[in-house]
C-alpha positions, -999 to 999 in steps of 0.1 A, spaced: 404 -405 -774 426 -404 -741 435 -431 -722 417 -422 -691 387 -421 -715 397 -458 -726 403 -469 -690 367 -455 -676 348 -473 -703 368 -505 -696 355 -504 -661 324 -500 -669 325 -527 -698 340 -555 -672 311 -551 -652 280 -529 -650 279 -523 -614 291 -495 -591 331 -490 -594 355 -478 -569 374 -445 -585 399 -446 -606 432 -431 -606 450 -427 -640 467 -403 -658 456 -389 -694 478 -400 -727 472 -399 -759 475 -427 -780 469 -447 -812 466 -482 -807 453 -492 -767 472 -523 -752 450 -541 -730 461 -570 -710 434 -597 -693 449 -622 -667 426 -653 -660 435 -676 -625 430 -704 -653 421 -694 -688 429 -664 -710 401 -642 -714 407 -640 -749 381 -628 -778 367 -663 -778 362 -667 -742 326 -657 -728 337 -629 -708 363 -619 -730 343 -618 -758 315 -593 -742 342 -572 -732 361 -569 -761 323 -563 -779 314 -538 -757 347 -518 -763 339 -524 -804 306 -507 -799 325 -477 -782 351 -475 -810 378 -497 -796 385 -523 -824 406 -556 -820 432 -558 -847 425 -517 -855 434 -497 -824 430 -518 -798 456 -548 -792 449 -575 -766 474 -598 -747 455 -623 -729 466 -649 -706 460 -674 -681 479 -687 -650 465 -725 -654 457 -726 -620 493 -721 -611 498 -690 -589 534 -693 -593 533 -685 -627 514 -650 -621 548 -628 -612 566 -642 -646 530 -634 -664 527 -601 -650 565 -591 -655 559 -601 -695 527 -584 -695 542 -551 -680 571 -551 -705 544 -553 -730 533 -514 -720 499 -519 -714 475 -492 -710 452 -516 -689 450 -550 -671 417 -567 -664 421 -594 -636 397 -619 -622 398 -624 -581 421 -611 -552 452 -632 -556 457 -619 -591 447 -583 -583 470 -583 -555 497 -594 -577 495 -570 -603 492 -540 -578 529 -549 -563 539 -554 -599 529 -519 -609 509 -523 -639 494 -488 -651 457 -497 -639 441 -530 -629 405 -532 -631 396 -561 -608 366 -581 -606 356 -609 -582 382 -597 -557 356 -592 -528 357 -562 -508 390 -542 -521 392 -519 -484 387 -553 -463 416 -569 -483 440 -539 -490 435 -536 -524 426 -496 -518 428 -474 -488 394 -464 -490 362 -467 -514 361 -427 -515 401 -421 -517 415 -454 -532 448 -442 -538 469 -462 -567 460 -480 -596 432 -501 -591 393 -499 -600 368 -526 -600 338 -536 -580 334 -533 -542 317 -572 -534 295 -560 -503 299 -594 -487 276 -590 -458 245 -574 -476 245 -604 -504 252 -631 -478 224 -621 -458 201 -620 -488 213 -653 -502 208 -670 -468 173 -656 -467 163 -669 -502 176 -703 -491 157 -703 -460 123 -691 -482 130 -719 -504 135 -743 -475 121 -734 -443 138 -761 -422 173 -752 -434 197 -752 -405 228 -760 -422 246 -748 -450 282 -755 -466 305 -733 -481 332 -741 -505 360 -713 -509 396 -711 -518 413 -704 -485 444 -689 -501 422 -663 -519 419 -636 -493 383 -617 -507 371 -652 -510 382 -660 -470 364 -625 -464 333 -632 -478 331 -666 -462 338 -647 -427 311 -626 -436 285 -653 -446 293 -672 -409 286 -639 -389 252 -632 -407 239 -666 -410 230 -667 -371 207 -637 -375 186 -663 -399 192 -694 -380 214 -707 -400 249 -728 -392 281 -723 -420 299 -753 -426 335 -741 -439 348 -761 -465 379 -739 -470 401 -759 -499 
């Protein structure tokens, strides 16, 4: 199997949603080295997400301990550890890295990991992770989070459940640009459904 096939499969295994295009070079290898980095705990084969990811890869012929090696790490909630973790993982010559959230995706991009599969990172264009959806450039693929449409639908559903709803509190990580963009989009669309958003960025 080619490296590009592995990474394409990895993108679909990470999330069954529309991904933005992938830039990667094809290269045959016998053992594929996959890294995962979470903001807190590692996504290993025993974690909920990690076990699903490894299971889907196994169904397609990539078996842990045979032709797949996993380097799963977690930042333990300390973003200051991330640069060192990424440098160590890069030295391990990964084929691809799966990360969760905008801060980790941005950090991985600046380190130069070959291919980063990001999820939970928000709108990749608005946050500057990619140049555009049609021509992303670089080595990042993942899910494009259209926060405006999602937020409108979520607020509309809340209004249906409680027609008297007037205020909604939003709690998010203000140091995560992806989350901040999502809040801004939510606050903008809230007015259209007669709801005021109370910001609780922490």
